C-alpha positions in Angstrom: 48.4 58.2 -0.2 47.2 54.8 -1.1 49.3 51.8 0.4 50.9 48.9 -1.4 51.4 45.7 0.4 54.0 43.0 -0.2 51.9 41.4 -2.8 51.6 44.6 -4.7 47.9 45.0 -4.0 46.7 48.5 -3.5 44.8 49.6 -0.3 43.0 53.1 -0.2 44.9 55.5 2.0 42.9 56.7 5.0 44.5 59.1 7.3 47.9 59.9 8.6 47.1 60.0 12.3 46.0 57.1 14.5 42.5 56.4 15.3 41.9 54.9 18.7 39.0 52.6 18.9 37.5 52.7 22.5 35.2 50.5 24.4 32.0 51.7 25.9 28.6 50.6 27.3 25.5 51.6 25.5 24.7 53.9 28.4 27.9 55.7 28.3 27.6 56.1 24.3 24.1 57.6 25.0 25.5 60.0 27.6 28.4 61.1 25.3 26.1 61.6 22.2 23.9 63.8 24.5 26.8 65.8 25.5 27.8 66.3 21.8 24.6 68.4 21.5 25.9 70.9 23.8 27.4 74.2 22.7 30.8 73.3 24.1 31.2 70.6 21.4 29.3 72.1 18.5 32.6 72.4 16.5 33.4 68.7 16.7 32.7 66.4 13.7 30.3 63.5 14.8 29.1 60.5 13.1 26.8 58.3 15.1 25.8 54.6 14.4 22.5 53.7 15.6 20.0 50.8 15.6 17.8 52.8 13.3 20.6 53.1 10.6 21.6 49.6 10.9 18.1 48.7 10.2 17.8 50.4 7.0 18.6 49.3 3.5 19.1 52.6 1.8 20.1 56.1 2.9 16.8 57.5 1.7 14.9 54.9 3.9 17.2 56.1 6.8 16.4 59.7 6.2 12.6 59.1 6.3 12.7 56.9 9.3 14.8 59.4 11.3 12.0 62.0 10.9 9.6 59.5 12.7 12.0 58.9 15.7 13.0 61.1 18.7 16.8 60.9 19.6 16.0 59.5 22.9 14.8 56.5 21.3 18.1 55.8 19.4 20.3 53.1 20.6 23.9 53.9 19.6 26.4 51.2 18.7 29.2 53.7 18.1 30.2 57.3 17.6 33.1 58.6 15.6 34.2 62.0 17.1 36.8 64.2 15.2 38.2 67.5 16.4 40.0 69.2 19.1 41.9 66.5 21.0 41.3 68.4 24.3 37.5 68.3 23.7 37.4 64.6 22.4 39.4 63.5 25.5 37.0 65.3 27.7 34.4 63.1 26.4 36.2 59.9 26.0 39.3 60.1 28.3 38.0 57.4 30.6 37.1 54.9 28.1 39.6 51.9 27.6 41.0 50.8 24.2 38.8 48.2 22.5 41.0 44.9 22.5 
């Protein structure tokens, strides 16, 4: 549900469970993203945030440019991973919280 602050301003409700934000190097993000293509992790929901996506002004532009770039050329700035706690922890368990 939406949340109301002390000044009665409404804030869109998001989710009912905590979302840890973890810190990682670019190399580790790349490694994790590569692992997410493996069959063991096919059931996880993954959203990646790349340099290519950041450089596009529209989603149609992003779609077109992605067809011209191999995955190996992408630089990841972040990954959102949702699914089995055990599987997510297998990939991210060694990462510290972002502070």
